[in-house]
C-alpha positions as CSV (number, residue, x, y, z in Angstrom):
1,M,45.0,43.2,-7.9
2,D,45.1,39.2,-7.8
3,N,48.7,40.3,-10.0
4,N,50.2,41.5,-6.5
5,I,50.8,38.2,-4.5
6,I,53.8,38.8,-2.0
7,E,54.1,36.5,1.2
8,I,54.1,37.0,4.3
9,V,56.0,34.7,7.0
10,S,54.1,35.4,11.2
11,L,57.1,34.3,13.4
12,D,56.0,31.2,13.6
13,G,57.5,29.7,10.2
14,T,53.3,29.5,8.3
15,V,53.5,31.5,5.3
16,E,50.5,33.5,4.1
17,K,49.8,34.7,0.3
18,V,48.3,37.9,0.5
19,N,47.6,41.0,-1.8
20,L,49.1,43.9,-2.6
21,I,47.6,47.0,-2.5
22,T,49.5,50.0,-1.9
23,Y,52.4,50.9,0.1
24,L,53.1,53.9,2.2
25,L,55.5,56.6,2.5
26,S,55.4,59.0,5.7
27,D,55.9,63.0,4.5
28,D,59.0,63.1,6.7
29,G,60.1,59.6,4.3
30,N,60.8,57.5,7.5
31,R,58.2,55.5,7.7
32,Q,57.3,53.0,5.5
33,Y,54.2,51.3,5.9
34,I,52.3,48.0,3.5
35,V,48.9,47.5,3.2
36,Y,47.3,44.5,1.4
37,S,44.7,42.3,2.0
38,K,43.7,38.8,2.0
39,S,40.7,38.7,-0.4
40,E,38.3,38.7,2.8
41,N,34.9,40.6,3.0
42,F,32.3,40.8,5.6
43,G,29.4,43.0,6.4
44,I,26.0,43.4,4.6
45,E,27.8,45.0,1.6
46,D,30.1,43.0,1.6
47,D,33.0,45.7,2.6
48,R,36.8,44.0,1.6
49,I,39.0,43.8,4.9
50,I,42.4,45.1,4.4
51,Y,45.6,45.3,6.6
52,I,47.5,47.7,7.5
53,Y,51.4,47.5,9.2
54,R,53.8,49.7,9.5
55,F,57.3,48.2,7.6
56,H,60.6,47.6,8.7
57,N,64.2,46.9,6.9
58,I,66.7,46.4,9.3
59,D,69.2,44.7,8.3
60,N,68.5,43.8,5.3
61,V,65.8,41.6,7.2
62,L,61.9,42.6,6.3
63,S,59.2,42.4,8.9
64,V,56.0,44.4,9.6
65,T,54.7,46.1,12.6
66,E,50.9,47.2,14.3
67,I,50.1,50.2,14.0
68,T,48.9,50.8,17.7
69,D,50.0,55.1,18.4
70,D,46.5,56.9,17.3
71,D,48.4,59.9,15.3
72,E,50.5,57.1,13.2
73,W,47.1,56.1,12.7
74,N,46.3,59.6,11.2
75,D,48.9,59.5,9.3
76,V,48.3,56.9,7.9
77,Q,44.9,57.8,6.6
78,R,45.7,61.3,6.0
79,L,47.7,59.0,3.2
80,L,45.3,56.9,1.8
81,R,42.4,59.6,1.6
82,R,45.5,61.3,-0.5
83,I,45.3,58.3,-3.0
84,A,42.4,57.6,-3.3
85,N,41.7,61.4,-4.0
86,A,44.5,61.3,-6.4
87,N,41.8,60.1,-9.3
């Protein structure tokens, strides 16, 4: 996973290097998501924390936004389960 390093630039110009886990595309092709990790863990079982954001490419400017809609979260979870069950 550490071979897929990408840079996230915040609005204040701060650059953060993160580990790209995967890229998701909704079934209708209208929504794209990025899944990444900052190599952070938590809890007794040392679970890895992952971040999932909606990905946009508007006028050749790449950006991400938070997912706030419950139905959209359900779609993302379904896409992730599809990947997990593919093995």
